[in-house]
C-alpha positions as CSV (number, residue, x, y, z in Angstrom):
1,M,0.0,0.0,0.0
2,K,2.8,2.4,0.9
3,S,4.5,1.7,-2.5
4,T,1.3,2.5,-4.3
5,K,1.0,5.9,-2.5
6,L,4.7,6.6,-3.2
7,I,4.3,5.8,-6.9
8,F,1.2,8.0,-7.1
9,M,2.9,10.9,-5.3
10,L,6.0,10.5,-7.6
11,A,3.8,10.5,-10.7
12,L,1.8,13.4,-9.5
13,S,4.9,15.4,-8.8
14,L,6.4,14.6,-12.2
15,M,3.2,15.7,-13.9
16,I,3.1,19.0,-12.0
17,F,6.8,19.8,-12.7
18,N,6.5,18.8,-16.4
19,C,3.4,20.9,-17.0
20,S,4.8,24.1,-15.4
21,S,7.2,26.3,-17.4
22,D,8.7,29.7,-17.0
23,S,10.0,29.8,-20.6
24,S,9.6,33.1,-22.3
25,D,9.1,31.1,-25.5
26,D,5.6,30.3,-24.2
27,L,4.7,34.0,-23.9
28,K,2.9,35.5,-26.8
29,E,2.6,39.1,-27.8
30,E,-0.8,40.7,-27.2
31,E,-1.5,40.8,-30.9
32,E,-0.8,37.1,-31.4
33,M,-3.2,36.3,-28.6
34,N,-5.9,38.7,-30.0
35,P,-5.6,38.2,-33.8
36,G,-8.7,40.4,-34.3
37,T,-6.8,43.5,-33.3
38,T,-5.0,44.2,-36.6
39,A,-4.1,47.7,-37.4
40,L,-6.4,49.6,-39.8
41,T,-5.0,50.7,-43.1
42,Y,-5.9,53.4,-45.7
43,D,-6.2,50.9,-48.6
44,G,-8.0,48.2,-46.6
45,D,-10.3,50.3,-44.4
46,I,-10.3,54.1,-44.7
47,R,-10.4,54.7,-48.5
48,S,-13.9,53.2,-48.8
49,I,-15.2,55.4,-46.0
50,I,-13.8,58.5,-47.6
51,N,-15.0,57.5,-51.1
52,N,-18.5,56.8,-49.8
53,N,-18.9,59.9,-47.6
54,C,-16.5,62.6,-48.8
55,N,-15.7,62.3,-52.4
56,Q,-19.0,63.5,-53.7
57,C,-17.6,67.0,-52.9
58,H,-14.0,66.4,-52.1
59,G,-13.3,64.4,-55.4
60,S,-10.4,64.8,-57.8
61,T,-12.1,68.0,-58.9
62,P,-13.7,69.5,-55.7
63,S,-17.3,70.6,-56.1
64,N,-20.0,72.2,-54.0
65,G,-17.6,74.7,-52.5
66,A,-15.2,72.0,-51.2
67,P,-11.7,73.6,-50.9
68,F,-9.6,70.5,-51.5
69,S,-9.6,66.9,-52.7
70,L,-9.5,63.8,-50.5
71,T,-8.8,61.2,-53.2
72,T,-5.3,60.0,-52.2
73,Y,-3.6,58.6,-49.2
74,A,-1.4,61.8,-48.9
75,Q,-4.4,64.1,-49.0
76,V,-6.4,62.1,-46.4
77,S,-3.5,61.4,-44.0
78,G,-2.4,65.1,-44.3
79,R,-5.8,66.3,-43.2
80,V,-6.8,63.5,-40.8
81,D,-7.1,65.7,-37.7
82,R,-9.4,68.1,-39.6
83,I,-11.4,65.1,-41.0
84,I,-11.9,63.7,-37.5
85,A,-12.8,67.1,-36.0
86,R,-15.4,67.8,-38.8
87,T,-16.9,64.4,-38.9
88,N,-17.4,64.5,-35.1
89,S,-18.7,68.1,-35.0
90,S,-22.3,68.6,-34.1
91,T,-22.3,72.3,-35.1
92,S,-20.5,72.1,-38.5
93,P,-20.5,68.4,-39.5
94,M,-19.0,66.8,-42.5
95,P,-20.5,65.7,-44.6
96,P,-23.1,68.5,-44.5
97,S,-25.9,66.0,-45.0
98,G,-25.3,64.7,-41.5
99,Q,-22.7,62.8,-39.5
100,I,-21.4,59.5,-40.7
101,N,-22.0,56.5,-38.6
102,S,-20.1,56.5,-35.3
103,S,-18.4,53.2,-36.0
104,L,-16.9,54.7,-39.2
105,R,-15.8,57.8,-37.3
106,A,-14.2,55.5,-34.7
107,M,-12.4,53.7,-37.5
108,I,-10.8,56.9,-38.8
109,Q,-9.7,57.7,-35.3
110,Q,-8.3,54.2,-34.8
111,W,-6.4,54.4,-38.2
112,K,-4.8,57.6,-36.9
113,D,-4.0,56.0,-33.6
114,D,-2.5,53.0,-35.4
115,G,-0.1,55.2,-37.2
116,L,-1.8,56.2,-40.5
117,L,-0.8,53.0,-42.3
118,E,-1.2,53.1,-46.0
119,N,-1.5,49.4,-46.8
């Protein structure tokens, strides 16, 4: 009986020590653990928002009194702070027809926070 308990305790101890590890190889970066948190890009995410909500006036040839185009990455990234301010404005919103969806506005802000990645 004592030998059975001894074998059981030895086996249990081996399992505990073999299952524990303090190896840094087992640690994963936060992004690897949360693959859904990929950075937003202009080409993949933002261009379509701008095309669908801004380019009616801010096209390659601005119209309806728009003072500039928002058709390229350089134009949009160069004016991102103003785009965020105007799309979030309740007194002078862009587009003038009404604010775009809050989730789309949040995507533009996230794109800026992610570093204004192009593609």
